[in-house]
PDB file of N, CA, C and O in Angstrom:
ATOM      1  N   MET A   1       0.881  -1.005  -0.066  1.00  0.00           N
ATOM      2  CA  MET A   1       0.018   0.032  -0.117  1.00  0.00           C
ATOM      3  C   MET A   1       0.898   1.311   0.035  1.00  0.00           C
ATOM      4  O   MET A   1       1.722   1.460   0.937  1.00  0.00           O
ATOM      5  N   MET A   2       0.629   2.221  -0.953  1.00  0.00           N
ATOM      6  CA  MET A   2       1.427   3.408  -1.022  1.00  0.00           C
ATOM      7  C   MET A   2       0.982   4.439  -0.043  1.00  0.00           C
ATOM      8  O   MET A   2      -0.215   4.728  -0.020  1.00  0.00           O
ATOM      9  N   ARG A   3       1.801   5.017   0.757  1.00  0.00           N
ATOM     10  CA  ARG A   3       1.500   5.977   1.639  1.00  0.00           C
ATOM     11  C   ARG A   3       1.852   7.346   0.998  1.00  0.00           C
ATOM     12  O   ARG A   3       2.908   7.446   0.373  1.00  0.00           O
ATOM     13  N   ARG A   4       1.043   8.366   1.121  1.00  0.00           N
ATOM     14  CA  ARG A   4       1.332   9.585   0.613  1.00  0.00           C
ATOM     15  C   ARG A   4       1.614  10.582   1.883  1.00  0.00           C
ATOM     16  O   ARG A   4       0.806  10.686   2.805  1.00  0.00           O
ATOM     17  N   VAL A   5       2.764  11.253   1.832  1.00  0.00           N
ATOM     18  CA  VAL A   5       3.130  12.138   2.867  1.00  0.00           C
ATOM     19  C   VAL A   5       3.318  13.528   2.354  1.00  0.00           C
ATOM     20  O   VAL A   5       3.743  13.742   1.219  1.00  0.00           O
ATOM     21  N   TRP A   6       2.984  14.515   3.239  1.00  0.00           N
ATOM     22  CA  TRP A   6       3.235  15.974   3.033  1.00  0.00           C
ATOM     23  C   TRP A   6       4.455  16.421   3.832  1.00  0.00           C
ATOM     24  O   TRP A   6       4.428  16.264   5.053  1.00  0.00           O
ATOM     25  N   ILE A   7       5.496  16.951   3.261  1.00  0.00           N
ATOM     26  CA  ILE A   7       6.630  17.370   4.149  1.00  0.00           C
ATOM     27  C   ILE A   7       6.710  18.936   4.297  1.00  0.00           C
ATOM     28  O   ILE A   7       6.710  19.645   3.291  1.00  0.00           O
ATOM     29  N   ASP A   8       6.772  19.420   5.457  1.00  0.00           N
ATOM     30  CA  ASP A   8       6.941  20.770   5.910  1.00  0.00           C
ATOM     31  C   ASP A   8       8.372  20.944   6.302  1.00  0.00           C
ATOM     32  O   ASP A   8       8.856  20.199   7.153  1.00  0.00           O
ATOM     33  N   THR A   9       9.073  21.876   5.736  1.00  0.00           N
ATOM     34  CA  THR A   9      10.439  22.079   5.837  1.00  0.00           C
ATOM     35  C   THR A   9      11.001  23.341   5.714  1.00  0.00           C
ATOM     36  O   THR A   9      10.412  24.260   5.146  1.00  0.00           O
ATOM     37  N   ASP A  10      12.287  23.463   6.292  1.00  0.00           N
ATOM     38  CA  ASP A  10      12.979  24.854   5.877  1.00  0.00           C
ATOM     39  C   ASP A  10      14.194  24.503   5.008  1.00  0.00           C
ATOM     40  O   ASP A  10      15.134  25.278   4.829  1.00  0.00           O
ATOM     41  N   MET A  11      14.105  23.353   4.519  1.00  0.00           N
ATOM     42  CA  MET A  11      15.036  22.956   3.380  1.00  0.00           C
ATOM     43  C   MET A  11      16.518  23.114   3.665  1.00  0.00           C
ATOM     44  O   MET A  11      17.277  23.548   2.798  1.00  0.00           O
ATOM     45  N   GLY A  12      16.928  22.768   4.856  1.00  0.00           N
ATOM     46  CA  GLY A  12      18.393  22.744   5.235  1.00  0.00           C
ATOM     47  C   GLY A  12      18.969  21.538   4.584  1.00  0.00           C
ATOM     48  O   GLY A  12      18.232  20.740   4.004  1.00  0.00           O
ATOM     49  N   PHE A  13      20.316  21.362   4.660  1.00  0.00           N
ATOM     50  CA  PHE A  13      21.041  20.080   4.231  1.00  0.00           C
ATOM     51  C   PHE A  13      20.478  18.992   4.909  1.00  0.00           C
ATOM     52  O   PHE A  13      20.395  17.969   4.228  1.00  0.00           O
ATOM     53  N   ASP A  14      20.039  18.922   6.141  1.00  0.00           N
ATOM     54  CA  ASP A  14      19.554  17.865   6.816  1.00  0.00           C
ATOM     55  C   ASP A  14      18.222  17.320   6.265  1.00  0.00           C
ATOM     56  O   ASP A  14      17.925  16.129   6.162  1.00  0.00           O
ATOM     57  N   ASP A  15      17.429  18.439   5.909  1.00  0.00           N
ATOM     58  CA  ASP A  15      16.129  18.064   5.372  1.00  0.00           C
ATOM     59  C   ASP A  15      16.328  17.497   3.853  1.00  0.00           C
ATOM     60  O   ASP A  15      15.653  16.570   3.404  1.00  0.00           O
ATOM     61  N   VAL A  16      17.236  18.104   3.206  1.00  0.00           N
ATOM     62  CA  VAL A  16      17.465  17.506   1.822  1.00  0.00           C
ATOM     63  C   VAL A  16      17.834  15.936   1.921  1.00  0.00           C
ATOM     64  O   VAL A  16      17.257  15.146   1.173  1.00  0.00           O
ATOM     65  N   VAL A  17      18.696  15.540   2.751  1.00  0.00           N
ATOM     66  CA  VAL A  17      18.990  14.178   3.081  1.00  0.00           C
ATOM     67  C   VAL A  17      17.716  13.288   3.317  1.00  0.00           C
ATOM     68  O   VAL A  17      17.420  12.260   2.708  1.00  0.00           O
ATOM     69  N   ALA A  18      17.022  13.908   4.340  1.00  0.00           N
ATOM     70  CA  ALA A  18      15.784  13.116   4.766  1.00  0.00           C
ATOM     71  C   ALA A  18      14.854  12.955   3.705  1.00  0.00           C
ATOM     72  O   ALA A  18      14.301  11.871   3.521  1.00  0.00           O
ATOM     73  N   ILE A  19      14.621  14.033   2.931  1.00  0.00           N
ATOM     74  CA  ILE A  19      13.634  13.935   1.740  1.00  0.00           C
ATOM     75  C   ILE A  19      14.032  12.999   0.616  1.00  0.00           C
ATOM     76  O   ILE A  19      13.240  12.334  -0.052  1.00  0.00           O
ATOM     77  N   ALA A  20      15.464  13.027   0.471  1.00  0.00           N
ATOM     78  CA  ALA A  20      15.927  12.101  -0.552  1.00  0.00           C
ATOM     79  C   ALA A  20      15.752  10.564  -0.132  1.00  0.00           C
ATOM     80  O   ALA A  20      15.571   9.712  -1.002  1.00  0.00           O
ATOM     81  N   MET A  21      15.808  10.260   1.133  1.00  0.00           N
ATOM     82  CA  MET A  21      15.680   9.081   1.697  1.00  0.00           C
ATOM     83  C   MET A  21      14.117   8.611   1.495  1.00  0.00           C
ATOM     84  O   MET A  21      13.780   7.509   1.061  1.00  0.00           O
ATOM     85  N   VAL A  22      13.316   9.564   1.857  1.00  0.00           N
ATOM     86  CA  VAL A  22      11.759   9.341   1.835  1.00  0.00           C
ATOM     87  C   VAL A  22      11.560   9.141   0.347  1.00  0.00           C
ATOM     88  O   VAL A  22      10.946   8.131   0.004  1.00  0.00           O
ATOM     89  N   ALA A  23      11.973   9.923  -0.518  1.00  0.00           N
ATOM     90  CA  ALA A  23      11.735   9.776  -2.063  1.00  0.00           C
ATOM     91  C   ALA A  23      12.006   8.542  -2.589  1.00  0.00           C
ATOM     92  O   ALA A  23      11.347   8.106  -3.533  1.00  0.00           O
ATOM     93  N   GLU A  24      13.040   7.836  -2.006  1.00  0.00           N
ATOM     94  CA  GLU A  24      13.357   6.606  -2.537  1.00  0.00           C
ATOM     95  C   GLU A  24      12.788   5.346  -1.902  1.00  0.00           C
ATOM     96  O   GLU A  24      13.081   4.221  -2.307  1.00  0.00           O
ATOM     97  N   ALA A  25      11.898   5.604  -0.811  1.00  0.00           N
ATOM     98  CA  ALA A  25      11.115   4.518  -0.230  1.00  0.00           C
ATOM     99  C   ALA A  25      10.179   3.920  -1.195  1.00  0.00           C
ATOM    100  O   ALA A  25       9.426   4.688  -1.794  1.00  0.00           O
ATOM    101  N   PRO A  26      10.117   2.593  -1.442  1.00  0.00           N
ATOM    102  CA  PRO A  26       9.214   2.065  -2.217  1.00  0.00           C
ATOM    103  C   PRO A  26       7.769   2.189  -1.934  1.00  0.00           C
ATOM    104  O   PRO A  26       6.989   2.112  -2.884  1.00  0.00           O
ATOM    105  N   ASP A  27       7.340   2.364  -0.783  1.00  0.00           N
ATOM    106  CA  ASP A  27       5.911   2.380  -0.350  1.00  0.00           C
ATOM    107  C   ASP A  27       5.549   3.849  -0.009  1.00  0.00           C
ATOM    108  O   ASP A  27       4.543   4.011   0.682  1.00  0.00           O
ATOM    109  N   VAL A  28       6.256   4.948  -0.413  1.00  0.00           N
ATOM    110  CA  VAL A  28       5.910   6.246   0.123  1.00  0.00           C
ATOM    111  C   VAL A  28       6.038   7.088  -1.046  1.00  0.00           C
ATOM    112  O   VAL A  28       7.051   7.090  -1.745  1.00  0.00           O
ATOM    113  N   ALA A  29       4.918   7.875  -1.285  1.00  0.00           N
ATOM    114  CA  ALA A  29       5.022   9.054  -2.259  1.00  0.00           C
ATOM    115  C   ALA A  29       4.814  10.318  -1.636  1.00  0.00           C
ATOM    116  O   ALA A  29       3.911  10.512  -0.822  1.00  0.00           O
ATOM    117  N   ILE A  30       5.635  11.182  -2.005  1.00  0.00           N
ATOM    118  CA  ILE A  30       5.687  12.595  -1.487  1.00  0.00           C
ATOM    119  C   ILE A  30       4.610  13.482  -2.156  1.00  0.00           C
ATOM    120  O   ILE A  30       4.825  13.925  -3.284  1.00  0.00           O
ATOM    121  N   ALA A  31       3.477  13.754  -1.510  1.00  0.00           N
ATOM    122  CA  ALA A  31       2.213  14.581  -2.055  1.00  0.00           C
ATOM    123  C   ALA A  31       2.763  16.052  -2.241  1.00  0.00           C
ATOM    124  O   ALA A  31       2.329  16.744  -3.162  1.00  0.00           O
ATOM    125  N   GLY A  32       3.627  16.479  -1.451  1.00  0.00           N
ATOM    126  CA  GLY A  32       4.115  18.007  -1.704  1.00  0.00           C
ATOM    127  C   GLY A  32       5.024  18.355  -0.527  1.00  0.00           C
ATOM    128  O   GLY A  32       5.117  17.689   0.504  1.00  0.00           O
ATOM    129  N   LEU A  33       5.665  19.451  -0.799  1.00  0.00           N
ATOM    130  CA  LEU A  33       6.514  20.148   0.111  1.00  0.00           C
ATOM    131  C   LEU A  33       5.984  21.539   0.358  1.00  0.00           C
ATOM    132  O   LEU A  33       5.614  22.298  -0.538  1.00  0.00           O
ATOM    133  N   SER A  34       5.980  21.802   1.626  1.00  0.00           N
ATOM    134  CA  SER A  34       5.675  23.310   2.153  1.00  0.00           C
ATOM    135  C   SER A  34       6.919  23.758   2.811  1.00  0.00           C
ATOM    136  O   SER A  34       7.572  23.114   3.632  1.00  0.00           O
ATOM    137  N   LEU A  35       7.176  24.979   2.336  1.00  0.00           N
ATOM    138  CA  LEU A  35       8.435  25.661   2.777  1.00  0.00           C
ATOM    139  C   LEU A  35       8.240  26.645   3.832  1.00  0.00           C
ATOM    140  O   LEU A  35       7.254  27.376   3.747  1.00  0.00           O
ATOM    141  N   VAL A  36       9.127  26.781   4.920  1.00  0.00           N
ATOM    142  CA  VAL A  36       9.028  27.839   5.862  1.00  0.00           C
ATOM    143  C   VAL A  36      10.458  28.329   6.122  1.00  0.00           C
ATOM    144  O   VAL A  36      11.420  27.578   5.957  1.00  0.00           O
ATOM    145  N   ALA A  37      10.588  29.624   6.538  1.00  0.00           N
ATOM    146  CA  ALA A  37      11.890  30.194   6.788  1.00  0.00           C
ATOM    147  C   ALA A  37      12.470  29.513   8.129  1.00  0.00           C
ATOM    148  O   ALA A  37      11.730  29.383   9.104  1.00  0.00           O
ATOM    149  N   GLY A  38      13.707  29.115   8.154  1.00  0.00           N
ATOM    150  CA  GLY A  38      14.216  28.575   9.279  1.00  0.00           C
ATOM    151  C   GLY A  38      15.509  29.240   9.545  1.00  0.00           C
ATOM    152  O   GLY A  38      15.555  30.383   9.999  1.00  0.00           O
ATOM    153  N   ASN A  39      16.567  28.538   9.266  1.00  0.00           N
ATOM    154  CA  ASN A  39      17.884  29.144   9.393  1.00  0.00           C
ATOM    155  C   ASN A  39      18.295  30.020   8.258  1.00  0.00           C
ATOM    156  O   ASN A  39      19.405  30.552   8.290  1.00  0.00           O
ATOM    157  N   ALA A  40      17.466  30.210   7.240  1.00  0.00           N
ATOM    158  CA  ALA A  40      17.567  31.039   6.125  1.00  0.00           C
ATOM    159  C   ALA A  40      16.197  31.718   5.658  1.00  0.00           C
ATOM    160  O   ALA A  40      15.129  31.177   5.946  1.00  0.00           O
ATOM    161  N   PRO A  41      16.241  32.885   4.950  1.00  0.00           N
ATOM    162  CA  PRO A  41      15.046  33.512   4.611  1.00  0.00           C
ATOM    163  C   PRO A  41      14.252  32.596   3.595  1.00  0.00           C
ATOM    164  O   PRO A  41      14.815  31.793   2.851  1.00  0.00           O
ATOM    165  N   LEU A  42      12.879  32.800   3.638  1.00  0.00           N
ATOM    166  CA  LEU A  42      12.145  32.016   2.746  1.00  0.00           C
ATOM    167  C   LEU A  42      12.556  31.978   1.186  1.00  0.00           C
ATOM    168  O   LEU A  42      12.283  30.974   0.528  1.00  0.00           O
ATOM    169  N   ASP A  43      13.186  33.035   0.625  1.00  0.00           N
ATOM    170  CA  ASP A  43      13.636  33.052  -0.681  1.00  0.00           C
ATOM    171  C   ASP A  43      14.638  32.112  -0.817  1.00  0.00           C
ATOM    172  O   ASP A  43      14.587  31.321  -1.759  1.00  0.00           O
ATOM    173  N   GLN A  44      15.594  32.077   0.031  1.00  0.00           N
ATOM    174  CA  GLN A  44      16.786  31.014   0.064  1.00  0.00           C
ATOM    175  C   GLN A  44      16.162  29.552   0.059  1.00  0.00           C
ATOM    176  O   GLN A  44      16.467  28.656  -0.728  1.00  0.00           O
ATOM    177  N   VAL A  45      15.241  29.482   1.075  1.00  0.00           N
ATOM    178  CA  VAL A  45      14.624  28.042   1.282  1.00  0.00           C
ATOM    179  C   VAL A  45      13.963  27.616  -0.001  1.00  0.00           C
ATOM    180  O   VAL A  45      14.029  26.437  -0.348  1.00  0.00           O
ATOM    181  N   ALA A  46      13.350  28.483  -0.697  1.00  0.00           N
ATOM    182  CA  ALA A  46      12.570  28.165  -1.899  1.00  0.00           C
ATOM    183  C   ALA A  46      13.640  27.841  -2.947  1.00  0.00           C
ATOM    184  O   ALA A  46      13.444  26.867  -3.675  1.00  0.00           O
ATOM    185  N   GLN A  47      14.692  28.530  -3.080  1.00  0.00           N
ATOM    186  CA  GLN A  47      15.767  28.244  -4.060  1.00  0.00           C
ATOM    187  C   GLN A  47      16.328  26.936  -3.761  1.00  0.00           C
ATOM    188  O   GLN A  47      16.488  26.123  -4.671  1.00  0.00           O
ATOM    189  N   ASN A  48      16.663  26.645  -2.462  1.00  0.00           N
ATOM    190  CA  ASN A  48      17.215  25.372  -2.003  1.00  0.00           C
ATOM    191  C   ASN A  48      16.262  24.290  -2.544  1.00  0.00           C
ATOM    192  O   ASN A  48      16.739  23.276  -3.053  1.00  0.00           O
ATOM    193  N   ALA A  49      14.906  24.473  -2.450  1.00  0.00           N
ATOM    194  CA  ALA A  49      14.092  23.334  -2.700  1.00  0.00           C
ATOM    195  C   ALA A  49      14.008  23.123  -4.192  1.00  0.00           C
ATOM    196  O   ALA A  49      14.042  21.978  -4.645  1.00  0.00           O
ATOM    197  N   ARG A  50      13.893  24.248  -5.026  1.00  0.00           N
ATOM    198  CA  ARG A  50      13.991  24.041  -6.422  1.00  0.00           C
ATOM    199  C   ARG A  50      15.318  23.353  -6.836  1.00  0.00           C
ATOM    200  O   ARG A  50      15.327  22.362  -7.566  1.00  0.00           O
ATOM    201  N   ASP A  51      16.396  23.904  -6.353  1.00  0.00           N
ATOM    202  CA  ASP A  51      17.626  23.199  -6.775  1.00  0.00           C
ATOM    203  C   ASP A  51      17.637  21.811  -6.429  1.00  0.00           C
ATOM    204  O   ASP A  51      17.997  21.003  -7.286  1.00  0.00           O
ATOM    205  N   ALA A  52      17.285  21.415  -5.270  1.00  0.00           N
ATOM    206  CA  ALA A  52      17.221  19.962  -4.835  1.00  0.00           C
ATOM    207  C   ALA A  52      16.269  19.205  -5.704  1.00  0.00           C
ATOM    208  O   ALA A  52      16.566  18.069  -6.073  1.00  0.00           O
ATOM    209  N   ALA A  53      15.102  19.788  -6.065  1.00  0.00           N
ATOM    210  CA  ALA A  53      14.296  19.046  -6.807  1.00  0.00           C
ATOM    211  C   ALA A  53      14.794  18.833  -8.134  1.00  0.00           C
ATOM    212  O   ALA A  53      14.775  17.698  -8.610  1.00  0.00           O
ATOM    213  N   ALA A  54      15.199  19.725  -8.722  1.00  0.00           N
ATOM    214  CA  ALA A  54      15.927  19.655 -10.027  1.00  0.00           C
ATOM    215  C   ALA A  54      17.128  18.546 -10.102  1.00  0.00           C
ATOM    216  O   ALA A  54      17.204  17.728 -11.019  1.00  0.00           O
ATOM    217  N   PHE A  55      17.933  18.616  -9.161  1.00  0.00           N
ATOM    218  CA  PHE A  55      19.060  17.661  -8.967  1.00  0.00           C
ATOM    219  C   PHE A  55      18.542  16.184  -8.889  1.00  0.00           C
ATOM    220  O   PHE A  55      18.932  15.276  -9.623  1.00  0.00           O
ATOM    221  N   PHE A  56      17.568  16.072  -7.851  1.00  0.00           N
ATOM    222  CA  PHE A  56      17.209  14.619  -7.542  1.00  0.00           C
ATOM    223  C   PHE A  56      15.996  14.075  -8.379  1.00  0.00           C
ATOM    224  O   PHE A  56      15.622  12.905  -8.293  1.00  0.00           O
ATOM    225  N   GLY A  57      15.410  15.010  -9.193  1.00  0.00           N
ATOM    226  CA  GLY A  57      14.325  14.665 -10.036  1.00  0.00           C
ATOM    227  C   GLY A  57      13.019  14.446  -9.351  1.00  0.00           C
ATOM    228  O   GLY A  57      12.204  13.649  -9.815  1.00  0.00           O
ATOM    229  N   TRP A  58      12.798  15.106  -8.294  1.00  0.00           N
ATOM    230  CA  TRP A  58      11.547  15.172  -7.446  1.00  0.00           C
ATOM    231  C   TRP A  58      10.520  15.930  -8.320  1.00  0.00           C
ATOM    232  O   TRP A  58      10.833  16.892  -9.020  1.00  0.00           O
ATOM    233  N   ASP A  59       9.304  15.437  -8.228  1.00  0.00           N
ATOM    234  CA  ASP A  59       8.295  16.071  -9.040  1.00  0.00           C
ATOM    235  C   ASP A  59       7.023  16.487  -8.197  1.00  0.00           C
ATOM    236  O   ASP A  59       5.933  16.796  -8.678  1.00  0.00           O
ATOM    237  N   ALA A  60       7.321  16.445  -6.983  1.00  0.00           N
ATOM    238  CA  ALA A  60       6.111  16.896  -5.971  1.00  0.00           C
ATOM    239  C   ALA A  60       5.952  18.386  -6.028  1.00  0.00           C
ATOM    240  O   ALA A  60       6.952  19.081  -6.203  1.00  0.00           O
ATOM    241  N   PRO A  61       4.653  18.976  -5.881  1.00  0.00           N
ATOM    242  CA  PRO A  61       4.513  20.401  -5.797  1.00  0.00           C
ATOM    243  C   PRO A  61       5.188  20.923  -4.582  1.00  0.00           C
ATOM    244  O   PRO A  61       5.237  20.290  -3.528  1.00  0.00           O
ATOM    245  N   ILE A  62       5.774  22.253  -4.789  1.00  0.00           N
ATOM    246  CA  ILE A  62       6.460  22.970  -3.793  1.00  0.00           C
ATOM    247  C   ILE A  62       5.728  24.239  -3.579  1.00  0.00           C
ATOM    248  O   ILE A  62       5.447  25.028  -4.481  1.00  0.00           O
ATOM    249  N   HIS A  63       5.434  24.386  -2.305  1.00  0.00           N
ATOM    250  CA  HIS A  63       4.660  25.723  -1.951  1.00  0.00           C
ATOM    251  C   HIS A  63       5.435  26.519  -0.806  1.00  0.00           C
ATOM    252  O   HIS A  63       5.651  25.965   0.272  1.00  0.00           O
ATOM    253  N   ALA A  64       5.828  27.759  -1.040  1.00  0.00           N
ATOM    254  CA  ALA A  64       6.575  28.486  -0.216  1.00  0.00           C
ATOM    255  C   ALA A  64       5.514  29.251   0.731  1.00  0.00           C
ATOM    256  O   ALA A  64       4.509  29.748   0.223  1.00  0.00           O
ATOM    257  N   GLY A  65       5.749  29.330   2.061  1.00  0.00           N
ATOM    258  CA  GLY A  65       5.073  30.133   2.984  1.00  0.00           C
ATOM    259  C   GLY A  65       3.897  29.419   3.682  1.00  0.00           C
ATOM    260  O   GLY A  65       3.220  30.018   4.518  1.00  0.00           O
TER     261      GLY A  65
END
C-alpha cells in the first residue's frame, strides 16, 4: 500500500537528505512540500528546494510560505 506524505521543511541540508531518503522509499509517495523560513530566509529556502528538486528529479509540488 502506497502512503502519501506531505513534508513541511526549512530545506536545510539535513532536510534534503531526509527527503531524498523518503523519495526513494518504495512504499511512500511525497504529495508535496511546504516551505518555511528557518535558518535561512524564505527566498533562499525556496531556491534550495527548487535546486534539490531539479538535482534529484523530484516532481512533488512545492509551496513557499
